N, C-alpha and C positions, 0 to 999 in steps of 0.2 A: 835458094829463096823460094822458087815454084812450090818444093816441096814442103817448105814452113808455110808458106800461106794455105796451100791444102789442107795440112793437119790441122791449121787457126780455123780455116771456118767450118772444118765438119767437128771439130771439139766444140765449137760454140753451137753447134746445132742444136747435139745431143740435149748439150746441157741445157739451153730453153728450149726446146720443142717438145711438147708429149706427143709420140709419136705412133701410127697407127701400126700393126702387124705387117702389111705388105710395103710398105714405105720403110719400117727399117729392115725388112728383108732385102728389096733392093738397095739399101745404102752399104749392107753387108757382101753384095757382090759387087759395087761398087769399090770395096776397101781391097775387095780381093784381084780385081784387076789394076787396082793403080800398084798394089804389090808385085804381081807376075809381070808389071813394064817396068818396075825398078823405082817408079815416082816416090814412093816411100821405102822405106828399110824396114827389116822383118821384125826388129822390135816396137817400131811407130806401129805397122802393122798389128801385130798382138793386142798392144794396148788399145789401139782402136775396137777393135773384133772383140775385147773385151768389156770394153764400154757397150757398147752397141748390145752385145747379150744382156748385159746388168740393166738396160732399160729396158729391154722388150717383154712387154705385161705378159703375166700369166694367165694362160689358158684356163678360161671356167669351165667345168661342169655345167652342162646348162641344167642338172638336177639340182644344184647347191645355190641357196638364197642367200643373197646379202646377209651378213651378221652386223647386229651395232653390240658394243660392248662398253657400258657403266662400270666403271668404280666408284661412283658417288653413295657414298654410305656402305653398301655390300657391294656384290661381286653379280653382274647382272648381262646374262649372253643373250639376244633375243633377235630372230630375224624381221627382217623390216617388211615383212607383211604380215607381222604378229600372231603366225600359225604355230610358233616355236618359243619358249622362253625357259629360262633356268635364271635362277638367284639363289646365293648362299650368303646368309646372314648367321648374324648371333647376338649375345647380348651379355655381358660383364657385370653383376651387382657385389661389391664388395660391402659390407657393412661391420659396425661397430655398436654396441650397447654398452648402457653401465646404466644401473640400478640403484636408487635410492631407495632401499630397504625398508618396511614396515614392520610386518610380523612374520612374515616368511623370509627365506634365503634365497638368493637369486645370484646367476653368477654372470660376473659382468663377462664380456668377451666381442669375439670375432667371428664370423662365419663369410662363407662364399654365398651367397643368398639365391643366386642364379649366375649357373653355367652352361650356358644354353646355345645350340647352333640349330638353325631354321635353314630348311631347303623349299624351294618350294618352283611352281614352273608351269608351263601351256604345252598339252602334247594337239596337235591337229587343230589347232586352233577354239574347239569348243570344252576339251578335255583341260581340266587343272588337276595342281596335285600340291602338297603340305606336307613334308613333315619336321616336328620339331621334338629335339630331344634335348634333357635338362640333364648333366653332370652332376650339380653342386651337391647332393648324398652321396656321392660316391658310386653309385651305381650309374644305369643308365634310364632314367624315368621319361617314358614318351610321353608328350605332349598332344600336341594335333596331331593328326594323321589319318589324312581323309583325302577322298578325290573330289573332286567338281565337276557339273557338267554345266554349259554355259548357252547350250544350244536355245532357250526359252529366252534368253535375255528379254525385259530385266530379270526372270527366275532365274534361279539358280538353286542348284541342286546339289548336297553333300551327302556322302555315306564314309563311315570311319568313325574316327573318334576327333570330338572336336567340340567346342561350349556348349551347354546348352540355352537356346536364347531365353535368358532371365537374367535383369538387373544392370544397369548404365555401370556402375563400377563393377562388377565383375566382368563385364564385354570389353569396357576400355584395357588395351594394354597395358601389361605391367612396366612397358619403358614410358606410358604417357601418365600413369595415374599421379595425382598431385600430391598424394602421404605416402610414405615407405612404404605402410600397410594397408590395405582394403581395410574400411570401417567394421566394428563387431557383426552386425549384421549380415556379411557378407558369409558367414558359416550358414546362411539359410538357402545359400545359393545351390543348384544343383552343381554345377562344375561342368567337369570334362565326362562324357558317356559315348561309350559306340552306337550310333545307331544312324539313320536316314534322315535329312531333312531339308527344308526349302525355304526361301528367303527373297522378298521383291521390295521394289520399294515405286513410290511415284516423286512428284514434285514435292510433296509437305510431309510424307508418310513414309514409314519403312516398316514389313513386318516379316518374323521370320514364326517358324516351327517345328515340330520334330517327334519322331519315335524313336526311343531311347532304351538300350538294355544299360548293363552296368559300365564300368571304367576295366582298362583290357588288364589291370593288375587284382581285381576284384576275383575271387571265387569261393564259391560258396561249399560247406562242407559237405561230404557225403555224397557228392555227385546231384545235390539238389536243383531244382529250379532257380536262377538268377531273376533279380527284380527287372521289372520293366515300369517306364513310365512314357508321359507325353506333357511335352512343354510349348507355350508360346508364348511370342513379345510381338505389341506394335508399338510405335511411334508417331509422335505427331509434331510437325516442330512448320507452324504458321509464319515464321521471321526466321531466316537462315543466311544474312550475309557475311562480309568478311570480317564484321566488326561488331554486328548485332545475332544474337539466338535466343528462341524463346523453343524449348524442348518438354514433350510429356510423354508420358511411356506408361504402360501397364504391361506384366505379365503375368503367368499363371503355370504351375506345374501339378502334377498329378503323377506318383506314385506308387506301386503296389512293391512292397520290400520281397526279399527273397524268402526261400523256404526257413529261414531261420526264424523269420516274423519280428525282427527287432532291429530298431533306430536307435542313433547315437546323436546328440548335437553337443558339441564343446567347440572353446574360442579361446585363443590368446590375447594378452592384453595389449595387439595390436604392435607387439615386439616377438620378432619372431625367432631370435639368438634363444628368447628363453624356451624351454618347454613347457613351463606351468601353464596349463589352461583352467583358471578360477572357474571359468563358468564351464558346467558340464552335468550334464543329466544322468548320467549311466547309460546302462542299454535299458531302454524301454520295450520290455517284451510283448507279445500279444497285437504288436501293430498287424493293420488290417489294410491300412491303406496312409496314404503322407499329401495334403493338399497346401502347397503355399499360393502365396498372393504380392503378387508387388507392385510399388506405385512410384513413380520416379518423376523426378523434374529439377530441372537446370535452366538459366540463364544466364546470357552472357552482353554486358554491356561496355564496349571496349576492355580496357585491362582491368573488370571488374567482373567477376564470376561469381553464380552458385549454383550450388547443385544439393539436392536432398533424396533421400530413399527412405521408404514405408516397407517394410516386408514381413507377413504374417505367416505362420506355419499353424497347420492344424493335423491333429495324429489322431486317427480313428482306430480302436482298437477293439478286440471281438474277446470272446472267452469271459464277459463280465468285467474287463480291467476296465477302470474310467477313462475318459478321453482327456485329451490333453493341448493346449496351444498355447504357443508362444512368440514373440514379437521382436520388433528392434527396428530401429530408425537411426538416420544421420543426417546433419546439415553442414554444411563449410561454406565458406567464403575464401575468396583466393583473388590476390589483386599484383598484377605487374608491375613494379614502382618503374621499370621500364618500358613502360608502353606497349605490350606485345597484345596477343588478345590470341584466347585458346581457340584453335581452330575446330570445327564442327563440321563431322564426315556426315552429312541426311544420309546419304546412301544406307547404312548402318545406324545412325542413329546413336552417335556416340564421338567424342573427340579423342582427335592426334596430337602431331607432334606440333612443339613448341619451336619457332625459329627466330631466336636472336636477332633485333634489327641493327644492334651494332657488334662490331667485333670485341667488344668488350663482354659479349654476353649478355643474359637477360635475367633479370632478379623478381622473384614470385616470393610474397608473403601470405601466407592461409592461416586458418584458424579451424578446425572442426569439433565439433560436439555427437557422439556416438551413445546411444544406448543399447541395450540388448537384454532383455530378459525371458529366463531359462524356469520361472518358477510359477507352475500351475498344480491347484489341488494336491496329490500325495506325491509330483514329481519337484524336487526343489532344487534344480541346478544352478539359482544362483541368479542374481540383476547386476549388472555393472554398468555402469557409466563413465567414459573416458571424456576426456577435453584435450585435445592437440593442438599444438602450435609448431607451424613448418617453414623452414624458410627453405628456397629452391637457385639456386644459381646453374643456369642452363650456361655452359662455356661455349657450347656450339649447338649444332640441332643434334649429334649424336653424344653428347657428352654432357653430365650433369652431377652436381655437388647437390646433396641434402642433409637439411638435419630435421629430426622431429623431437618436440619434449611433452610428454605427456603424464596428464593427471587422473591417475586411477581412483576410482571410488568403487569397492566394492560392497556389496550386503552379507550379512552375517551366511547365508546360503552358499556365495561364491567361494567354496572350500576346497575346488576339485575332487567333487563326487567323495570327499572327508578326508582328505589325503593332506588337506592343511588347514590352518585357520582362518575362517572367516573372516569379514569386515578389514582385509588387508588393504590398504590403500600405498601401494609403492606410484614412485617418480619415475619415469624412465627419461634418459637423455639417450639418442641413437643417431647415429650418421649412417651415410652413403658415398660411395660413389659409383658411379654408373658410365657405360658406353655401350653402344649400340653400333653394330654396321649392318 
């Protein structure tokens, strides 16, 4: 009976207590004495010793800092002091499209529009990094690949390949855009280039600028000099609450082309599965420089959202060739039937992730009109006007179903640089399943 009481009290103490190292060592010594005195059996001694050893805290290396692990969305590991962090994420977008043909043949079909892995993190507090690789085309297409320095917060410096700061829709992550494809004038946005840039923000403003070369996979023939450019964007948001936003922005970009001195603008009809690009200037030679200007505005009023942009592109040419100018714009309206609001990120001057209010998800209805004109003087790249109607079902914050119906209206010059019949007005239905982590 005495032995059983000793075992009972020791076991209860082990289970119900959080023991310090010294206290556990004393108990181990006590158990050994009880075993030596014959108070407990050898089997009971082994069981109690194993129990005490299992409850002994692991000794920490004073150089190792506590870490936090999160699997909400992606996988994130970060030290509690914020000095180090690592996050693994990605996205998968599966598309299907059906074309109601008019004058030219299109191919109905499916594709993986994005199969992307993203890695980002923090080193020594002030240094950050990001690497994004897309495998959708069967190869490894590097997207973002840069290092950042945050010691001058709220200013941030970046070096590597990243998006030049131009256009609200271009800078909105593809995971969060309202329609499956960005509007026609997106062709004018500079995109990703290798360079160095800086950005900062205040309570109601943000600003970013940079000096850029070309993208990592651009190569000049015969070892010529690559092109270079400068791009900057500023935004102003006098109102940004959880349910009300007013956003205004302006951007400009200067670029001198590479030694080939040629530029080209072409664009799909807001559908990626087709390879047809009705709008196509062909190669514009003797290009000396290209200037781009953009204006943007957006408003959020609870579940209702409005957004629009205008972009102008001016091509200056030498050798007696005629200068040319092109432009485009879009406007769209979005409404959440389930009451959600598009979340605004004032530090970046853009929009982020939708979080459904209900376990049944969020339902969004949207309509967009876009126009792009590539006709000027001797350059007849065509003019296109699209009307798009969209439905989005956000199953949860990381999963979405999308459907778009597009009415395409092309002029006679929208003939893919002479390869197709002009005045082609197809109708397009397309859908997407999207998940990101």
